[in-house]
Structures are given as structure tokens and as C-alpha cells.
DRENDO-1510 file (C-alpha; in Angstrom, 1 decimal, always signed):
<recs>
REC; n; res; u; v; w
REC; 1; MET; +93.1; +55.5; +167.5 .
REC; 2; SER; +91.3; +58.8; +167.6 .
REC; 3; THR; +91.9; +61.1; +170.6 .
REC; 4; LEU; +89.2; +63.6; +169.8 .
REC; 5; LEU; +86.9; +64.3; +172.8 .
REC; 6; LYS; +83.8; +64.1; +170.6 .
REC; 7; ASP; +84.6; +60.5; +169.9 .
REC; 8; LEU; +83.7; +59.6; +173.5 .
REC; 9; TYR; +80.3; +59.4; +171.8 .
REC; 10; SER; +81.2; +56.2; +170.0 .
REC; 11; ARG; +79.3; +53.1; +168.9 .
REC; 12; THR; +80.6; +51.3; +171.9 .
REC; 13; PHE; +79.3; +54.1; +174.2 .
REC; 14; TYR; +75.9; +54.0; +172.6 .
REC; 15; ASN; +75.8; +50.2; +172.7 .
REC; 16; ASN; +76.6; +50.3; +176.5 .
REC; 17; ILE; +73.9; +52.8; +177.3 .
REC; 18; SER; +71.4; +51.1; +175.0 .
REC; 19; THR; +71.9; +47.9; +176.9 .
REC; 20; VAL; +70.9; +49.7; +180.1 .
REC; 21; PHE; +68.0; +51.6; +178.5 .
REC; 22; GLU; +66.6; +48.3; +177.3 .
REC; 23; GLN; +66.3; +47.3; +181.0 .
REC; 24; VAL; +64.7; +50.4; +182.4 .
REC; 25; ILE; +62.7; +52.1; +179.5 .
REC; 26; PRO; +59.5; +50.3; +178.7 .
REC; 27; GLY; +59.4; +49.3; +175.0 .
REC; 28; PHE; +62.9; +50.7; +174.3 .
REC; 29; ASP; +64.0; +49.8; +170.8 .
REC; 30; LYS; +67.8; +49.6; +170.7 .
REC; 31; LYS; +68.0; +49.3; +166.9 .
REC; 32; GLU; +65.8; +52.3; +166.4 .
REC; 33; PHE; +67.7; +54.3; +169.0 .
REC; 34; ASN; +71.0; +53.7; +167.3 .
REC; 35; LYS; +69.5; +54.5; +163.9 .
REC; 36; GLN; +68.3; +57.9; +165.2 .
REC; 37; ILE; +71.7; +58.6; +166.8 .
REC; 38; PHE; +73.9; +57.8; +163.8 .
REC; 39; THR; +72.5; +60.3; +161.3 .
REC; 40; SER; +74.3; +61.2; +158.1 .
REC; 41; ASP; +75.8; +64.2; +159.8 .
REC; 42; PHE; +76.8; +62.6; +163.0 .
REC; 43; GLU; +80.5; +62.5; +162.2 .
REC; 44; LYS; +80.4; +66.3; +161.7 .
REC; 45; LYS; +79.0; +67.0; +165.1 .
REC; 46; GLU; +81.4; +68.3; +167.8 .
REC; 47; LEU; +81.4; +67.2; +171.5 .
REC; 48; LYS; +78.6; +69.4; +172.7 .
REC; 49; GLU; +76.5; +68.9; +169.6 .
REC; 50; ARG; +76.7; +65.1; +170.1 .
REC; 51; MET; +75.8; +65.5; +173.8 .
REC; 52; ARG; +72.7; +67.6; +172.9 .
REC; 53; HIS; +71.9; +65.2; +170.0 .
REC; 54; THR; +71.9; +62.3; +172.5 .
REC; 55; CYS; +69.4; +64.1; +174.7 .
REC; 56; LEU; +67.1; +64.9; +171.8 .
REC; 57; VAL; +67.1; +61.3; +170.5 .
REC; 58; LEU; +66.7; +59.8; +174.0 .
REC; 59; ASN; +63.7; +62.0; +174.6 .
REC; 60; ASN; +61.9; +60.2; +171.8 .
REC; 61; PHE; +62.0; +57.0; +173.8 .
REC; 62; LEU; +61.0; +58.4; +177.2 .
REC; 63; PRO; +57.5; +59.1; +178.7 .
REC; 64; SER; +56.0; +62.5; +178.2 .
REC; 65; ASP; +55.5; +62.7; +182.0 .
REC; 66; TYR; +58.7; +64.4; +183.3 .
REC; 67; GLN; +58.5; +62.9; +186.8 .
REC; 68; LYS; +58.3; +59.4; +185.3 .
REC; 69; THR; +61.3; +60.3; +183.1 .
REC; 70; ILE; +63.4; +61.3; +186.1 .
REC; 71; GLN; +62.7; +58.0; +187.8 .
REC; 72; ILE; +63.9; +56.2; +184.6 .
REC; 73; LEU; +67.1; +58.3; +184.5 .
REC; 74; LYS; +67.7; +57.5; +188.2 .
REC; 75; LYS; +67.2; +53.7; +187.5 .
REC; 76; SER; +69.6; +54.1; +184.5 .
REC; 77; ILE; +72.3; +55.6; +186.7 .
REC; 78; ASN; +71.9; +52.8; +189.3 .
REC; 79; GLN; +72.4; +50.3; +186.5 .
REC; 80; PHE; +75.4; +52.2; +185.1 .
REC; 81; LYS; +76.9; +52.0; +188.6 .
REC; 82; LYS; +76.1; +48.3; +188.8 .
REC; 83; TYR; +78.0; +47.7; +185.6 .
REC; 84; GLY; +80.8; +50.0; +186.7 .
REC; 85; ILE; +80.5; +52.3; +183.7 .
REC; 86; GLY; +80.3; +56.0; +183.3 .
REC; 87; GLU; +80.8; +57.5; +186.8 .
REC; 88; ASP; +82.4; +61.0; +186.4 .
REC; 89; GLY; +82.7; +60.3; +182.7 .
REC; 90; LEU; +82.5; +63.3; +180.4 .
REC; 91; ALA; +80.2; +61.5; +177.9 .
REC; 92; PHE; +77.6; +61.0; +180.6 .
REC; 93; MET; +77.2; +64.8; +180.8 .
REC; 94; PHE; +74.2; +64.2; +178.5 .
REC; 95; LEU; +72.2; +63.2; +181.7 .
REC; 96; PRO; +72.3; +66.7; +183.4 .
REC; 97; ASP; +72.0; +68.2; +179.9 .
REC; 98; TYR; +68.7; +66.4; +179.6 .
REC; 99; ILE; +67.4; +68.0; +182.8 .
REC; 100; GLU; +68.6; +71.4; +181.5 .
REC; 101; ILE; +66.6; +71.0; +178.3 .
REC; 102; TYR; +63.4; +69.4; +179.5 .
REC; 103; GLY; +63.2; +70.4; +183.2 .
REC; 104; LEU; +63.7; +74.1; +183.3 .
REC; 105; ASN; +60.0; +74.7; +184.0 .
REC; 106; ASP; +59.9; +72.3; +186.9 .
REC; 107; LEU; +62.2; +73.5; +189.6 .
REC; 108; LYS; +61.3; +71.1; +192.4 .
REC; 109; ASN; +61.7; +67.9; +190.4 .
REC; 110; SER; +64.7; +69.2; +188.5 .
REC; 111; ALA; +66.6; +70.2; +191.6 .
REC; 112; GLU; +66.0; +66.8; +193.1 .
REC; 113; ALA; +67.2; +65.2; +189.9 .
REC; 114; LEU; +70.3; +67.3; +189.8 .
REC; 115; GLU; +71.1; +66.5; +193.4 .
REC; 116; PHE; +70.9; +62.8; +192.5 .
REC; 117; ILE; +72.6; +62.9; +189.1 .
REC; 118; THR; +75.6; +65.0; +190.3 .
REC; 119; GLN; +76.6; +62.1; +192.5 .
REC; 120; PHE; +77.2; +60.2; +189.3 .
REC; 121; VAL; +78.4; +62.9; +186.9 .
REC; 122; SER; +78.8; +66.6; +187.6 .
REC; 123; CYS; +75.9; +69.0; +187.0 .
REC; 124; GLU; +77.8; +72.2; +187.3 .
REC; 125; PHE; +76.8; +73.4; +183.9 .
REC; 126; ALA; +73.2; +72.3; +183.9 .
REC; 127; VAL; +72.4; +74.0; +187.2 .
REC; 128; ARG; +73.2; +77.5; +185.9 .
REC; 129; PRO; +70.0; +78.1; +183.8 .
REC; 130; PHE; +68.1; +77.3; +186.9 .
REC; 131; ILE; +70.0; +79.9; +188.9 .
REC; 132; LEU; +69.2; +82.5; +186.2 .
REC; 133; LYS; +65.5; +81.6; +186.2 .
REC; 134; TYR; +64.9; +80.9; +189.9 .
REC; 135; SER; +67.7; +83.0; +191.5 .
REC; 136; GLU; +66.5; +83.1; +195.1 .
REC; 137; GLU; +64.9; +79.7; +195.2 .
REC; 138; MET; +67.8; +77.9; +193.5 .
REC; 139; LEU; +70.5; +79.6; +195.6 .
REC; 140; ALA; +68.5; +78.6; +198.7 .
REC; 141; ILE; +68.6; +75.0; +197.5 .
REC; 142; MET; +72.3; +75.2; +196.8 .
REC; 143; LEU; +72.9; +76.5; +200.3 .
REC; 144; GLU; +71.2; +73.4; +201.6 .
REC; 145; TRP; +73.4; +71.3; +199.2 .
REC; 146; SER; +76.5; +72.9; +200.8 .
REC; 147; LYS; +75.6; +70.8; +203.9 .
REC; 148; HIS; +74.9; +67.6; +202.1 .
REC; 149; GLU; +76.5; +64.3; +203.2 .
REC; 150; ASN; +77.8; +63.6; +199.7 .
REC; 151; TYR; +80.9; +65.7; +198.7 .
REC; 152; LYS; +79.8; +65.8; +195.1 .
REC; 153; VAL; +76.6; +67.5; +196.0 .
REC; 154; ARG; +78.5; +70.0; +198.2 .
REC; 155; ARG; +80.9; +70.7; +195.3 .
REC; 156; LEU; +77.9; +71.4; +193.0 .
REC; 157; ALA; +76.8; +74.0; +195.5 .
REC; 158; THR; +80.0; +76.0; +195.0 .
REC; 159; GLU; +81.1; +75.1; +191.5 .
REC; 160; GLY; +77.7; +75.5; +190.0 .
REC; 161; SER; +77.3; +78.9; +191.6 .
REC; 162; ARG; +80.7; +80.4; +190.5 .
REC; 163; PRO; +80.2; +83.8; +188.9 .
REC; 164; ARG; +82.6; +83.0; +186.1 .
REC; 165; LEU; +82.6; +79.2; +185.6 .
REC; 166; PRO; +84.8; +78.5; +182.5 .
REC; 167; TRP; +83.0; +77.1; +179.4 .
REC; 168; ALA; +79.6; +77.8; +181.1 .
REC; 169; MET; +77.0; +80.5; +180.8 .
REC; 170; GLY; +77.8; +83.5; +183.0 .
REC; 171; ILE; +75.7; +84.6; +186.0 .
REC; 172; PRO; +75.6; +88.4; +185.6 .
REC; 173; PHE; +73.8; +89.2; +188.8 .
REC; 174; LEU; +76.4; +87.2; +190.8 .
REC; 175; LYS; +79.2; +89.0; +189.0 .
REC; 176; LYS; +77.6; +92.2; +190.0 .
REC; 177; ASP; +76.9; +91.2; +193.6 .
REC; 178; PRO; +78.3; +87.8; +194.9 .
REC; 179; SER; +76.9; +88.2; +198.4 .
REC; 180; ALA; +74.3; +85.5; +197.9 .
REC; 181; ILE; +77.0; +82.8; +197.4 .
REC; 182; ILE; +79.2; +83.9; +200.4 .
REC; 183; PRO; +77.2; +81.7; +202.8 .
REC; 184; ILE; +77.8; +78.7; +200.6 .
REC; 185; LEU; +81.6; +79.3; +200.7 .
REC; 186; GLU; +81.5; +79.9; +204.4 .
REC; 187; ASN; +79.8; +76.5; +204.9 .
REC; 188; LEU; +82.5; +74.8; +202.8 .
REC; 189; LYS; +85.7; +76.5; +204.0 .
REC; 190; HIS; +86.4; +73.5; +206.4 .
REC; 191; ASP; +85.2; +70.8; +203.9 .
REC; 192; SER; +86.9; +67.4; +204.3 .
REC; 193; SER; +87.1; +67.0; +200.5 .
REC; 194; GLU; +90.1; +68.7; +198.7 .
REC; 195; TRP; +87.9; +68.7; +195.5 .
REC; 196; VAL; +85.3; +70.8; +197.3 .
REC; 197; ARG; +87.9; +73.1; +198.9 .
REC; 198; LYS; +89.5; +73.7; +195.5 .
REC; 199; SER; +86.1; +74.7; +194.1 .
REC; 200; VAL; +85.7; +77.2; +197.0 .
REC; 201; SER; +89.1; +78.7; +195.9 .
REC; 202; ASN; +88.0; +78.9; +192.3 .
REC; 203; SER; +84.8; +80.7; +193.3 .
REC; 204; LEU; +86.8; +83.2; +195.4 .
REC; 205; ASN; +89.1; +83.8; +192.5 .
REC; 206; ASP; +86.1; +84.5; +190.3 .
REC; 207; ILE; +84.8; +87.0; +192.8 .
REC; 208; ALA; +88.2; +88.7; +193.1 .
REC; 209; LYS; +88.2; +89.6; +189.4 .
REC; 210; ASP; +85.2; +92.0; +190.0 .
REC; 211; HIS; +85.3; +92.6; +193.8 .
REC; 212; PRO; +88.8; +92.3; +195.2 .
REC; 213; GLU; +87.8; +94.0; +198.4 .
REC; 214; ILE; +85.4; +91.2; +199.2 .
REC; 215; VAL; +88.0; +88.5; +198.8 .
REC; 216; LEU; +90.5; +90.5; +200.8 .
REC; 217; ASN; +88.1; +90.7; +203.7 .
REC; 218; ILE; +87.4; +87.0; +203.5 .
REC; 219; ALA; +91.2; +86.3; +203.4 .
REC; 220; LYS; +91.6; +88.3; +206.6 .
REC; 221; ARG; +88.6; +86.6; +208.4 .
REC; 222; TRP; +89.7; +83.1; +207.3 .
REC; 223; SER; +93.4; +83.5; +207.8 .
REC; 224; GLY; +94.9; +81.1; +210.4 .
REC; 225; ILE; +91.8; +79.0; +210.9 .
REC; 226; SER; +93.5; +75.9; +209.5 .
REC; 227; PRO; +96.2; +75.0; +207.0 .
REC; 228; GLU; +93.5; +73.8; +204.6 .
REC; 229; THR; +91.6; +77.1; +204.9 .
REC; 230; ASP; +94.8; +79.1; +204.4 .
REC; 231; ALA; +95.4; +77.1; +201.2 .
REC; 232; ILE; +91.9; +77.9; +200.0 .
REC; 233; ILE; +92.6; +81.6; +200.5 .
REC; 234; LYS; +95.9; +81.6; +198.8 .
REC; 235; HIS; +94.6; +79.8; +195.8 .
REC; 236; GLY; +91.6; +82.0; +195.7 .
REC; 237; CYS; +93.8; +85.1; +195.7 .
REC; 238; ARG; +96.0; +83.9; +192.8 .
REC; 239; THR; +94.7; +86.4; +190.3 .
REC; 240; LEU; +95.1; +89.3; +192.7 .
REC; 241; LEU; +98.7; +88.1; +193.4 .
REC; 242; LYS; +99.5; +87.9; +189.7 .
REC; 243; GLN; +98.1; +91.4; +189.3 .
REC; 244; GLY; +100.3; +92.7; +192.1 .
REC; 245; HIS; +97.3; +94.0; +194.1 .
REC; 246; ALA; +98.8; +96.1; +196.8 .
REC; 247; ASP; +96.5; +95.0; +199.7 .
REC; 248; ILE; +96.9; +91.3; +199.0 .
REC; 249; LEU; +100.7; +91.7; +198.8 .
REC; 250; LYS; +100.6; +93.4; +202.1 .
REC; 251; HIS; +98.4; +90.7; +203.6 .
REC; 252; TYR; +101.0; +88.0; +202.7 .
REC; 253; GLY; +104.0; +90.1; +203.7 .
REC; 254; LEU; +105.3; +90.4; +200.2 .
REC; 255; ASP; +107.5; +93.5; +200.1 .
REC; 256; ASP; +110.1; +94.0; +197.4 .
REC; 257; LYS; +112.2; +96.4; +199.5 .
REC; 258; GLY; +115.8; +95.1; +199.7 .
REC; 259; ILE; +115.1; +92.2; +197.3 .
REC; 260; LEU; +117.4; +92.8; +194.4 .
REC; 261; LEU; +117.4; +91.4; +190.8 .
REC; 262; SER; +120.7; +90.9; +189.0 .
REC; 263; ASP; +122.2; +89.2; +186.0 .
REC; 264; PHE; +118.9; +88.9; +184.2 .
REC; 265; GLU; +119.6; +87.5; +180.7 .
REC; 266; ILE; +117.6; +86.1; +177.8 .
REC; 267; LEU; +119.6; +83.1; +176.7 .
REC; 268; THR; +117.8; +82.4; +173.5 .
REC; 269; LYS; +117.0; +85.8; +171.9 .
REC; 270; LYS; +115.5; +84.3; +168.8 .
REC; 271; ILE; +113.2; +81.2; +168.9 .
REC; 272; LYS; +110.8; +79.4; +166.6 .
REC; 273; ILE; +107.3; +78.2; +167.4 .
REC; 274; GLY; +107.8; +74.8; +169.2 .
REC; 275; ASP; +111.0; +75.9; +170.8 .
REC; 276; SER; +111.6; +77.0; +174.4 .
REC; 277; LEU; +112.8; +80.4; +175.5 .
REC; 278; ALA; +115.6; +80.1; +178.1 .
REC; 279; PHE; +116.4; +82.8; +180.6 .
REC; 280; SER; +118.2; +83.2; +183.9 .
REC; 281; PHE; +118.6; +85.7; +186.7 .
REC; 282; SER; +119.7; +86.0; +190.3 .
REC; 283; VAL; +117.8; +87.3; +193.4 .
REC; 284; THR; +119.4; +88.6; +196.6 .
REC; 285; ASN; +117.8; +89.3; +199.9 .
REC; 286; THR; +119.9; +92.3; +201.1 .
REC; 287; ASN; +117.8; +92.7; +204.2 .
REC; 288; PRO; +119.2; +91.9; +207.6 .
REC; 289; THR; +116.2; +89.6; +208.3 .
REC; 290; ASP; +114.6; +86.7; +206.5 .
REC; 291; GLN; +112.0; +87.7; +203.8 .
REC; 292; ILE; +109.3; +85.9; +201.9 .
REC; 293; VAL; +110.1; +86.1; +198.2 .
REC; 294; ARG; +107.5; +85.4; +195.5 .
REC; 295; LEU; +109.0; +85.1; +192.1 .
REC; 296; GLU; +107.1; +85.3; +188.8 .
REC; 297; TYR; +107.7; +86.2; +185.2 .
REC; 298; SER; +105.5; +87.8; +182.7 .
REC; 299; VAL; +105.5; +87.1; +179.0 .
REC; 300; TYR; +104.2; +89.9; +176.7 .
REC; 301; TYR; +102.8; +87.9; +173.7 .
REC; 302; LYS; +102.5; +89.7; +170.4 .
REC; 303; LYS; +98.9; +90.0; +169.2 .
REC; 304; GLN; +97.6; +90.1; +165.7 .
REC; 305; ASN; +97.2; +93.9; +165.9 .
REC; 306; GLY; +100.8; +94.3; +166.8 .
REC; 307; GLN; +100.3; +95.1; +170.5 .
REC; 308; ASN; +101.3; +92.8; +173.3 .
REC; 309; THR; +99.2; +90.9; +175.9 .
REC; 310; LYS; +100.6; +90.0; +179.2 .
REC; 311; LYS; +100.5; +86.6; +181.0 .
REC; 312; VAL; +102.0; +85.9; +184.4 .
REC; 313; TYR; +103.7; +82.6; +185.4 .
REC; 314; LYS; +104.7; +81.7; +188.9 .
REC; 315; ILE; +108.2; +80.4; +189.6 .
REC; 316; SER; +108.3; +80.0; +193.4 .
REC; 317; GLU; +107.4; +81.5; +196.8 .
REC; 318; ARG; +109.6; +80.8; +199.8 .
REC; 319; ILE; +111.6; +82.4; +202.6 .
REC; 320; TYR; +115.0; +83.8; +201.6 .
REC; 321; PRO; +117.4; +84.1; +204.6 .
REC; 322; ALA; +119.2; +87.4; +205.1 .
REC; 323; LYS; +121.9; +88.1; +202.6 .
REC; 324; MET; +121.0; +85.0; +200.5 .
REC; 325; THR; +121.5; +85.0; +196.7 .
REC; 326; VAL; +119.8; +82.4; +194.5 .
REC; 327; LYS; +120.3; +81.9; +190.8 .
REC; 328; ILE; +117.2; +81.0; +188.8 .
REC; 329; GLU; +117.1; +79.3; +185.4 .
REC; 330; ARG; +113.9; +78.7; +183.5 .
REC; 331; LYS; +112.5; +77.8; +180.1 .
REC; 332; GLN; +109.2; +79.0; +178.6 .
REC; 333; LYS; +107.7; +76.7; +175.9 .
REC; 334; PHE; +106.2; +78.1; +172.8 .
REC; 335; LEU; +104.2; +75.1; +171.9 .
REC; 336; LEU; +101.0; +75.5; +169.9 .
REC; 337; ILE; +97.8; +75.1; +172.0 .
REC; 338; THR; +94.2; +75.6; +171.2 .
REC; 339; THR; +93.8; +78.6; +173.6 .
REC; 340; ARG; +96.7; +80.7; +172.2 .
REC; 341; LYS; +97.8; +81.6; +168.7 .
REC; 342; PHE; +101.4; +82.9; +168.3 .
REC; 343; HIS; +102.3; +85.8; +166.1 .
REC; 344; LEU; +105.8; +86.3; +164.8 .
REC; 345; GLY; +107.9; +89.3; +165.9 .
REC; 346; ASN; +109.1; +91.1; +169.0 .
REC; 347; HIS; +108.0; +89.7; +172.4 .
REC; 348; GLN; +109.0; +90.7; +175.9 .
REC; 349; LEU; +109.7; +88.9; +179.2 .
REC; 350; ALA; +109.9; +90.5; +182.6 .
REC; 351; ILE; +110.8; +89.3; +186.1 .
REC; 352; ILE; +108.4; +90.0; +188.9 .
REC; 353; ILE; +109.5; +90.1; +192.6 .
REC; 354; ASN; +106.8; +90.2; +195.3 .
REC; 355; GLY; +104.3; +91.6; +192.8 .
REC; 356; LYS; +106.5; +94.3; +191.4 .
REC; 357; GLU; +107.7; +94.0; +187.8 .
REC; 358; GLN; +111.4; +94.6; +187.6 .
REC; 359; GLU; +113.5; +94.4; +184.5 .
REC; 360; ILE; +112.1; +93.6; +181.1 .
REC; 361; LYS; +113.9; +92.2; +178.0 .
REC; 362; ASN; +113.1; +91.6; +174.4 .
REC; 363; PHE; +113.2; +88.4; +172.3 .
REC; 364; ASP; +112.0; +87.5; +168.8 .
REC; 365; LEU; +109.7; +84.8; +167.6 .
REC; 366; ILE; +110.8; +83.9; +164.1 .
REC; 367; ASP; +110.0; +81.5; +161.2 .
</recs>
């Protein structure tokens, strides 16, 4: 059985949506729809290509009047819900994609459509072209969405406006100046939905990559409001913490003074792709008082050009009582993944204590 994401767009999927379209689209021809979907090159199309292809074909069966089309899409969603299919399903991202393709010149109707559709399937990608084209108007709408009764609409307000949303088009003016989205984050810092609060954290983390001072000021203002808000801040500062940013380390009381590393050892100095690198070390709080200790390690992966690129991994963060020593043992997997290609040769691993890189050791990735 295939596990490729693109195969979410299967014959069963199209049969299911065709059954609904027969009920809501006047004169819909199911046989012709499937004929236009399954072209000779359909199998070669990847996930996003199939999503876009679905929109283009569907448009051939919809009215030319965009407002009438939106009403049909809304009726379709209500039917999908009735049959218990598709909600939050990746394949149904073709619905917001349709709004992005055909509704970009109609802000009012498209914004209302996105507000409705996102309660069925996320519109975080589709909303971004509207932000680029109608920056002030769209962000004003999203500010209102941040007060919406439905948590999925509230999440769209923050996730859709992230300056650096992964796999989505960037919003250059928000990277340069994120001040327009701060009121949205302020409205959602107490949100009852953990999903929304996580989105607020992710937006803060995006902002921190370009404007650490803004996030630091927010951290100071929000600190202590509630455990949930403290968690938002901490997760939103994760990149700054991994970078060892001095001000954020100070904010969290992370001082490496008197915290000593010892017995650091690479246990598998030569490994193959697919194996795990084993290492161990000890940490002692030599201070006369308890101390928060954040432990991380960095792997310097060898790049194709022979240089190394650094990636930081968190181990733990907790209070170490005075004079306490803890031995740590860890393994780092070198499994092939789509986002990283390994190159043979010398690599390095370092231990980080409270944001400060300590000792570094070498190991080799071999055939």
C-alpha cells in the first residue's frame, strides 16, 4: 500500500467528493469530472500539483459567478461534514487553494470564504497572497478573526500571518516590521486552545529570527501572567535559546558560572549512515545554591563543500541542587531524512550548558 502523500488524491477520494458535488453543483457530470482529473500525466504529478489540478478541473464545473461558486463550496463543506469525511484532511486543501486562485481580486467575498473554509480545513497558506495584495485591509480582518468564537479561525489569524511560515510564501514586509501582527498575538496570548497558543509561539519564534529585541520585550511583558502564557514565551524563544542569545539567557536565569562539564566522551567515534552516535558526559553544579541548568548539544554536520553546519538539540532544562552531579548518556541518530543529506568525513559534537558551548569532540561518518 502506497504511503506517498500525493496518493491522498486517489480514485476513492475523487469518488467521494464527486458524490457530494453531484448533490450541490447543478448539472455536475461525475464521469466527465473524473475523466478530466485522471489525465495521462496524473501519476507523475506531485502533491501540490494534484491539489492545483483538482482546482483547475473543478472550476470547469462551477458557475462563472464567483459569489455563486463560494455558496456551492460552502454547501459542499456542509455535506462533507454530514458524511463525516475530510475535516482537517490534507487532501481538502484544494478548497482554500481554489479561493487563492480564483478569488484574489475579490477581497470581501474571499475573506468571508476563508473564514468559513478554515473551520473545515486550514487556510493558512491561501490567506498569504491576500496579505501581500491587501496588507492593511487583510491584517485588519485577521485582527477581527483573532477574536472569533471558533478556535480554527483564531488560529488562522496568527498562523496565516506568520512572517516565516514554513512551506509557504514569505511576507517580506512582516519580516522587516512585524508590528502589524503584534496586536493579533496580544489578543491570543490567553487563548483557551493549545493549538492557537502554539501558533502564537511559532509566530514569536519567526519574529525572533529578525527582531530578537521585540520578542525579548514581549517575554518581559508577558512573563508571569499565567503558566500557559509562560509556555508560549518559552517556546517562542526557542531559537534565541539555541543561539545562546545573552539577553534571553539572562531573562531565564541561565548562567553557566559554576556549572562544570566533565568526562565528556564520544563512545562511537566512527559510525555509518543509519547508525547512532553514542556520547556521555557529566555535569556538576559547584555553586552553593540551586541553579537552573539547560543542557543541549550541537552537531556540526559536514557539508558538500567540506565545511560544517551547526544544529542544536535540547537535552533537558531543570534545577540542579547545590553540589549535585548528573551523568548524561545520549544517542544521535544518523538516519536518512528528506531534509538532510549526509556527507562522509569528519563531524563534530559539542556540549552546551546554559547557552554556552563547552567542549567539542570529533567523530567520523564512514561507508
